N, C-alpha and C positions, 0 to 999 in steps of 0.2 A: 057243337059243330061236328064232332066225330059221329054222333048218332045220325045227323043229317047226311053225312057222307056214306054211311052204311046203308041208309034208306035209299039214297040215290043209286048206289051200286046194286042194291037188290032190285030196284025198278029197272035198271039197265039190263039185269039178268033175265027179266021177263020179256024183253023186246025181241022180235025176230032179229037174227043176226044177219046183217047185210053181207054182201061179198066182202071178203077180208081185205078191205082197203087199208093201206098202210101208209105211214108217213116216212118210213126209213127202211132202206135195204137191210140194215142191221136187225130190224125187228121182223120183217116179213119172213114167212116160211120160205126157206131157200128152194130154188128150182134145181132139179138135177142137172149136173154137168158131167163131163168125163171123170171128174174127181170121184163122184159117187157111183158112176156106172161102169167105169173102166179100170181105174187105178187100184192097185193092191193097197193093203193097209200100210199106213205110214207114208204114202205118196200122194202128191197133189198134181193136178193137171197144169202143165205149163203151156200157155197159149203160144208163146214164141217158138218153142221147139216142137210143139204138138206131141208131147210125150208126158208120161207120168214121171215126176221127179221127187226124190226124197224130200219130205217136209222140212228136214233139218238143213237143206240147201240154203245158201245165202241168196237164192233167187227170189225168195218170198218174204214180203214184209208181214207184220203182224195182222194188218187188215185182211190180207189175202188168206193167211192161215186161219184167222177167226172165221171168215166166211166159209172156208173149206171144211173146218171142223163142225160148224153148225149144219152144213149141208150133209155131211156124213152122219151126224147124229140124227137128223130128221129123216134120213134114209134108213135108219135102223142099224147102221154100222157103228155101234157104240165104241167098240175097242179101237177102230180106225180113227174115230173122232177124238178119242183120248190121246192117241199118238200125235195127231196133228196139233191139237190145242197145246199139248206139252212141248211142242217144238217152237211155240211163240217165244220171242225174246222176253216178253212180259207175261210169262206163263203163270204168274201169281197175281196178275191184275184182275180187275173185276170182270172184264169180258171173257178172259180165259176161264176164270172160276165159274162163270155162268154156264158156258158150254160144257165144261168138265162136270159140273153138277148135274146138268141135264143128262149127259151121256152115262154117268155112273148111276143116276137114279133109274133111268130107263133100262139099264143093264141089270137091275135088281139090287144094286147097292144103295138103297134108299137113304139110310142113315148118312153115308158118306156124301151123297148128293145134297141132302139137306144141310150138312155142315158146310159144304162148298158154297151153297146159296147164301148162308149166313155170313160167310167170309166175304163174299162179293158185295153184299149189302152193307157190311161194316165199312168197306172201302168207298162205296158209292150208293148211298140210300136212294138216289134218283134213277137207278138202273131198273127201268120198267120191265125189261125182258126177264130178268131174274125174278122179279116179283110175280110175273105171270107164270113162269115155270114153277115157282114155289107154290103159288096158288093152285095150280093144276095138280101138284103133288098132294096138297091138302084135300082136293076134291077126291082124288084116288084113295085117300086114307079116310074118307067120309068125315072130314073135319071142315064142314061147309062154313062154319062161322069164321074160321081162320082164312079160308079161301076168300070169303066176302071182305074180310079186313084187308087182304092183299089188293083186291079190286078197288077198295076205297082208297088205299094208298096210291095206286096207279092213277086214279082219277084226281086225287088231291095234288099230285105232282105233275099235272098237266097232260096226262096220258089219255084223256077222253078221246074216243074215236080211233085210237091207234090199235094195231094188231094185238099188242099185249092185253089191252082192255077188252077188246071184242072177243078174243080167243078165251080169255078167262071167264068172261060173262057167259059164253056158250058152254064152257065146261061146268060152271055152276048150275046153269039152267038144265043141262042134260044129266048131270050127276056123274059124268065120266070125263077123264082127261081128253083134251082135244085130239083128234086124229090128224096127223100131219100128212 
């Protein structure tokens, strides 16, 4: 069965990547907002006041902070993403660990990022986004067999056609981590 999943993943990796259609806002590459274009590190855009507010403020729930941290990380503002993700009430939950892992890895702290990914997966093996990020890290490390195994896990866990699967397949096919 596992061999079949790996073969299916390899076949998917050879297909042209369609537009990055996604099934969830939590998986889609975030779009820039004033959080990533205007706010200083440690601050998040508050729609109600139309200002940047400290991420530790009680104005923000974990969903808002998670989306802001991912947006900042995808914008290349890794230290800002770490500050915002660390402000989450559940800063040791799998979603926070996912974005913290991504931000640390992209900031050059690859071992720490990979450790955070492993901790996230220990909590939630069905976290498809962390599997995609870890698979992209494997691509960047030229560990394509491990990247393909992550893609197979994404597919086996119901992630076919999602952004995590499509983005990782593209990274495997091109040999480079996905550009955000």
